[in-house]
C-alpha positions as CSV (number, residue, x, y, z in Angstrom):
1,X,-13.4,-25.6,34.0
2,X,-11.5,-24.1,36.9
3,X,-13.3,-23.8,40.3
4,X,-11.4,-20.6,41.1
5,X,-12.4,-18.7,38.0
6,X,-15.6,-18.2,36.1
7,X,-15.7,-19.3,32.4
8,X,-13.2,-21.5,30.5
9,X,-9.5,-21.4,31.1
10,X,-7.5,-21.8,27.8
11,X,-3.8,-22.7,27.8
12,X,-1.0,-23.1,25.3
13,X,-2.1,-23.9,21.7
14,X,-5.8,-22.9,22.2
15,X,-4.8,-19.5,23.7
16,X,-2.4,-18.7,20.9
17,X,-5.0,-19.6,18.3
18,X,-7.7,-17.5,20.0
19,X,-5.4,-14.5,20.3
20,X,-4.2,-14.9,16.7
21,X,-7.8,-14.9,15.4
22,X,-8.6,-11.8,17.3
23,X,-5.5,-10.0,16.1
24,X,-6.2,-11.0,12.4
25,X,-9.7,-9.6,12.7
26,X,-8.2,-6.2,13.7
27,X,-5.6,-6.4,11.0
28,X,-8.2,-7.2,8.3
29,X,-10.1,-4.1,9.4
30,X,-7.0,-2.0,8.9
31,X,-6.1,-3.5,5.5
32,X,-9.3,-2.1,3.9
33,X,-8.3,1.5,4.7
34,X,-4.5,1.2,3.9
35,X,-2.8,3.4,1.4
36,X,-4.0,6.1,-1.0
37,X,-6.5,3.6,-2.5
38,X,-7.9,2.6,0.9
39,X,-11.5,3.0,1.6
40,X,-13.1,5.1,4.4
41,X,-14.8,3.5,7.3
42,X,-18.1,4.7,8.6
43,X,-18.5,4.2,12.4
44,X,-21.7,4.8,14.3
45,X,-21.6,5.0,18.1
46,X,-24.5,4.3,20.6
47,X,-25.7,7.9,20.4
48,X,-26.0,7.7,16.6
49,X,-23.0,10.0,15.9
50,X,-21.4,9.1,12.6
51,X,-17.6,9.3,11.9
52,X,-16.2,8.7,8.4
53,X,-12.4,8.2,8.3
54,X,-9.6,6.0,7.1
55,X,-7.2,7.0,9.8
56,X,-6.1,3.9,11.8
57,X,-5.9,5.6,15.2
58,X,-9.3,7.2,14.8
59,X,-10.9,3.9,13.7
60,X,-9.6,1.8,16.6
61,X,-10.2,4.5,19.2
62,X,-13.9,4.4,18.3
63,X,-14.3,0.6,18.1
64,X,-15.6,-1.2,21.2
65,X,-13.0,-4.0,21.5
66,X,-13.4,-6.6,24.2
67,X,-10.7,-9.1,23.4
68,X,-7.5,-8.4,25.4
69,X,-5.2,-9.4,22.5
70,X,-7.1,-7.3,20.0
71,X,-7.2,-4.4,22.4
72,X,-3.5,-4.6,22.8
73,X,-3.0,-4.4,19.0
74,X,-5.4,-1.4,18.8
75,X,-3.4,0.4,21.4
76,X,-0.3,0.2,19.2
77,X,-2.1,2.4,16.7
78,X,-2.6,5.1,19.4
79,X,1.0,4.8,20.5
80,X,2.2,5.2,16.9
81,X,0.0,8.3,16.4
82,X,1.4,9.9,19.6
83,X,5.0,9.1,18.6
84,X,5.0,9.9,14.9
85,X,1.5,11.1,13.9
86,X,1.5,8.8,10.9
87,X,1.7,5.1,10.1
88,X,-1.2,4.2,12.4
89,X,-2.7,1.7,9.9
90,X,0.5,0.1,8.6
91,X,1.7,-0.6,12.2
92,X,-1.4,-2.7,12.8
93,X,-1.0,-4.6,9.5
94,X,2.7,-5.3,10.1
95,X,2.1,-6.5,13.6
96,X,-0.8,-8.7,12.4
97,X,1.4,-10.4,9.8
98,X,4.2,-11.0,12.3
99,X,1.8,-12.7,14.7
100,X,0.3,-14.8,11.8
101,X,3.7,-16.0,10.6
102,X,4.9,-16.6,14.1
103,X,1.9,-18.8,14.9
104,X,2.6,-20.8,11.8
105,X,6.2,-21.4,12.8
106,X,5.1,-22.3,16.4
107,X,2.7,-24.9,15.0
108,X,5.7,-26.4,13.1
109,X,7.5,-26.9,16.4
110,X,9.5,-23.6,16.9
111,X,9.6,-22.3,20.5
112,X,7.7,-19.0,21.1
113,X,10.7,-17.6,22.9
114,X,12.8,-18.2,19.7
115,X,10.3,-16.4,17.6
116,X,10.2,-13.4,19.9
117,X,14.0,-13.2,19.9
118,X,14.0,-13.4,16.1
119,X,11.5,-10.5,15.8
120,X,13.6,-8.3,18.1
121,X,16.8,-9.1,16.2
122,X,15.0,-8.4,12.9
123,X,13.8,-5.1,14.2
124,X,17.3,-4.0,15.1
125,X,18.6,-5.0,11.7
126,X,15.8,-3.2,9.9
127,X,16.4,0.0,12.0
128,X,20.1,-0.1,11.2
129,X,19.4,-0.5,7.5
130,X,17.0,2.4,7.5
131,X,19.5,4.6,9.4
132,X,22.5,3.7,7.1
133,X,20.8,3.7,3.7
134,X,17.4,5.5,3.8
135,X,17.9,8.6,6.0
136,X,18.8,12.0,4.7
137,X,21.3,14.3,6.4
138,X,19.4,17.6,6.4
139,X,22.4,19.6,7.5
140,X,24.2,18.9,4.2
141,X,21.4,20.7,2.2
142,X,20.8,24.4,1.8
143,X,17.8,26.0,3.4
144,X,15.8,26.0,0.2
145,X,16.3,22.3,-0.5
146,X,15.5,21.5,3.1
147,X,12.1,23.1,2.7
148,X,11.5,21.1,-0.5
149,X,12.4,17.8,1.2
150,X,10.1,18.6,4.1
151,X,7.3,19.5,1.7
152,X,7.6,16.2,-0.2
153,X,7.6,14.2,3.1
154,X,4.6,16.1,4.4
155,X,2.7,15.5,1.1
156,X,3.4,11.7,1.4
157,X,2.0,11.7,5.0
158,X,-1.1,13.8,4.1
159,X,-1.9,11.6,1.1
160,X,-3.8,9.2,3.3
161,X,-5.5,11.9,5.5
162,X,-8.9,13.5,5.2
163,X,-7.2,16.7,3.9
164,X,-5.6,14.9,1.0
165,X,-7.5,17.1,-1.5
166,X,-5.7,20.1,-0.1
167,X,-2.1,18.8,-0.1
168,X,-0.9,21.6,-2.3
169,X,-2.1,24.1,0.3
170,X,-1.1,22.4,3.5
171,X,2.3,20.9,2.5
172,X,4.1,24.2,2.1
173,X,2.2,25.6,5.1
174,X,3.3,22.8,7.4
175,X,6.9,22.9,6.0
176,X,7.2,26.6,6.7
177,X,5.8,26.1,10.3
178,X,8.3,23.3,11.0
179,X,11.2,25.4,9.5
180,X,10.1,28.5,11.5
181,X,10.2,26.5,14.8
182,X,13.6,26.7,16.5
183,X,13.1,23.4,18.3
184,X,12.1,19.9,17.1
185,X,9.3,19.8,19.7
186,X,5.9,19.4,18.0
187,X,4.3,21.3,20.9
188,X,6.1,24.5,19.7
189,X,3.6,24.6,16.7
190,X,0.1,25.4,17.9
191,X,-3.0,24.5,15.9
192,X,-6.1,26.6,16.4
193,X,-9.4,25.4,14.9
194,X,-12.0,28.0,14.1
195,X,-15.3,27.3,12.5
196,X,-16.9,29.3,9.7
197,X,-14.4,29.7,6.9
198,X,-13.1,27.4,4.1
199,X,-10.3,25.0,4.9
200,X,-8.2,26.8,2.2
201,X,-8.3,29.9,4.4
202,X,-5.9,28.2,6.8
203,X,-2.7,30.2,7.3
204,X,0.4,30.4,9.3
205,X,0.9,33.1,12.0
206,X,4.5,33.7,13.0
207,X,3.8,34.6,16.6
208,X,1.5,33.6,19.3
209,X,-2.3,33.3,19.0
210,X,-4.9,32.9,21.7
211,X,-8.3,31.4,20.9
212,X,-10.6,33.8,22.7
213,X,-13.2,36.5,22.2
214,X,-12.9,40.2,23.2
215,X,-14.8,41.4,26.3
216,X,-16.3,44.2,24.2
217,X,-17.1,43.3,20.6
218,X,-17.4,47.0,19.6
219,X,-13.7,47.5,20.0
220,X,-13.1,45.5,16.7
221,X,-16.2,46.6,14.8
222,X,-14.4,49.1,12.5
223,X,-10.7,48.4,12.7
224,X,-8.2,45.8,13.9
225,X,-5.7,46.8,16.5
226,X,-2.2,46.3,15.0
227,X,1.0,46.3,17.1
228,X,-1.0,46.8,20.2
229,X,0.3,46.1,23.7
230,X,-0.9,43.0,25.4
231,X,-0.7,42.3,29.2
232,X,-1.0,38.7,30.4
233,X,-2.2,38.4,34.0
234,X,-2.2,35.0,35.6
235,X,-4.7,35.8,38.3
236,X,-8.4,36.1,38.7
237,X,-10.2,39.5,39.0
238,X,-12.4,38.6,42.0
239,X,-12.2,38.5,45.7
240,X,-10.6,35.4,47.2
241,X,-12.6,33.4,49.6
242,X,-11.1,31.6,52.6
243,X,-10.4,28.0,52.1
244,X,-13.0,25.5,53.1
245,X,-12.9,24.3,56.7
246,X,-11.5,27.5,58.2
247,X,-13.4,29.2,61.0
248,X,-13.2,32.7,62.5
249,X,-14.6,33.3,65.9
250,X,-15.5,36.9,66.7
251,X,-16.1,38.3,70.1
252,X,-17.2,41.7,68.9
253,X,-19.6,42.4,66.0
254,X,-17.8,45.6,65.2
255,X,-14.8,43.7,63.8
256,X,-16.9,42.0,61.0
257,X,-16.0,44.8,58.5
258,X,-12.4,44.5,59.3
259,X,-12.5,40.7,58.7
260,X,-14.2,41.2,55.3
261,X,-11.5,43.8,54.3
262,X,-8.7,41.4,55.3
263,X,-10.3,38.6,53.3
264,X,-10.6,40.7,50.1
265,X,-7.0,41.8,50.4
């Protein structure tokens, strides 16, 4: 016990064992949903809302994790999802195994700093190997073959997603969208979700789409407007009020209308 802090204060070996057990618990959760044969997880929140998924980032974002080490491992899944959009489960399993093996070596007498330096060095060697022997130079392929390589890569990524039953529909769709984009920025491809139709009705629009509704529904009752002119106005269609805190002192009531006119302008 420490008089300055509430609860128990764990140090050295006890702390490592406690963190390792928490990390292995998270890693074991991820193992059950890993790969194309992985099982879906059903998660129920306090309000009774049910989520069924095998996506690592979704699973760990819905779990209520209190242990700091386990929470840190779960945050890796979210970071992986933001950086690459895939590999959210495998990154948890890989990190869990590294921690497990490192703890075993530390218990044999290796210094923790040596284990950390070894993992960093191994990461650099693995990255170099992937860059030298496992990457594809897309510039050396013709446009048609580039599309085929993209489609195969996308199919691999979608195989563990909820839409894996529609790979044949989404793989060429996403490949065309990526090829159509002139930049490598993922924000250049916008995804609009609209309820009511089948998932197979998803399509690619080469242009700009705005998720909104017309002011007057009767305009589109009988026909669609094609090649129409669109004006974008970045302003509100209402009179602007004076900012809060401002005061106007009038000495003559006849100037009220003039003040109102000035405010509307």
